[in-house]
C-alpha positions in Angstrom: 31.5 -0.2 66.9 29.9 2.7 66.7 27.8 4.9 69.7 23.5 5.1 70.1 22.5 8.0 69.6 20.9 10.1 71.9 17.1 9.9 70.2 18.1 5.5 70.2 16.1 6.5 73.7 12.5 7.3 72.7 11.7 4.0 72.4 12.9 3.3 75.7 11.1 5.8 77.9 8.1 5.1 76.3 8.2 2.1 76.9 8.9 2.0 80.8 6.0 4.8 80.6 3.6 2.3 79.6 4.8 0.2 81.5 4.6 1.4 84.8 2.4 3.7 84.3 -0.7 0.2 82.6 -1.4 -1.9 86.3 -2.5 2.1 87.2 -4.6 2.6 85.2 -6.0 -0.8 84.5 -7.6 -0.1 88.0 -10.2 1.3 86.1 -11.8 -1.5 84.5 -10.4 -4.0 87.5 -11.6 -2.9 90.8 -14.0 0.0 90.7 -13.8 0.3 94.3 -9.9 1.9 94.2 -10.4 3.8 91.7 -13.4 5.6 93.5 -11.2 5.4 96.7 -8.2 6.8 94.3 -9.7 8.9 91.4 -6.9 11.7 91.1 -4.3 8.4 91.0 -6.7 6.6 87.9 -6.8 10.3 86.3 -3.4 11.2 86.1 -2.1 7.3 85.7 -4.8 6.9 82.2 -3.2 11.0 81.0 -0.3 9.3 81.0 -0.4 5.4 78.9 -2.4 7.1 76.6 0.0 9.9 76.1 2.9 7.5 76.2 0.9 4.7 73.5 -0.5 7.7 71.8 3.2 9.1 70.8 4.5 5.3 70.5 2.7 5.2 67.6 2.3 8.8 66.1 6.3 9.6 66.6 8.1 5.5 65.9 4.9 4.4 63.0 3.1 1.6 63.6 5.2 -1.8 64.0 8.1 0.2 66.3 5.0 1.5 68.3 3.4 -1.9 68.4 6.7 -3.2 69.4 7.0 -0.3 72.0 3.4 -1.1 73.1 3.8 -4.6 72.9 6.4 -4.9 75.5 5.2 -2.0 78.1 2.3 -4.5 78.2 4.4 -7.5 78.9 6.9 -5.4 81.4 4.2 -4.2 83.3 3.1 -7.1 84.5 5.5 -8.7 86.7 5.2 -5.6 88.4 1.5 -5.8 89.2 2.7 -6.5 92.3 6.3 -5.5 93.1 5.8 -1.8 92.7 3.6 1.0 94.0 1.0 2.7 92.3 2.5 6.0 93.3 5.5 6.1 92.4 4.8 3.5 89.8 3.4 6.9 88.3 5.7 9.1 89.2 8.7 7.0 87.5 6.3 7.5 84.3 5.8 10.8 84.6 9.7 11.3 85.0 10.6 9.4 81.7 7.2 11.3 80.1 9.7 13.8 80.8 13.2 12.7 79.6 11.1 11.4 76.2 10.2 15.5 75.8 13.1 16.9 77.1 15.1 15.2 74.1 16.8 16.8 71.5 14.7 16.0 67.7 12.5 13.3 70.1 9.4 13.4 70.7 7.4 16.0 68.6 4.0 17.0 69.9 
């Protein structure tokens, strides 16, 4: 039984980043009143979500990037009502930081 390499955490981190930032990002399209009340939060959430999606496709390829994106979207559905947006954004930023910190990981 072989051990997993550290670079196998990249899809997991990108999936988690998409999952945690997708619902605050969608506030822009679901409820304009909330987006007006919290413009900084929605801007940061949009940046994190789109950065994670971009790096998923550019570094993992089309097939794996699509799988990461679809998994992130599906996992964000149950979190919609159970996770505060601020906590999700902070955890998403931490996931992207871990992803960028992995040696030979995500390349900008």
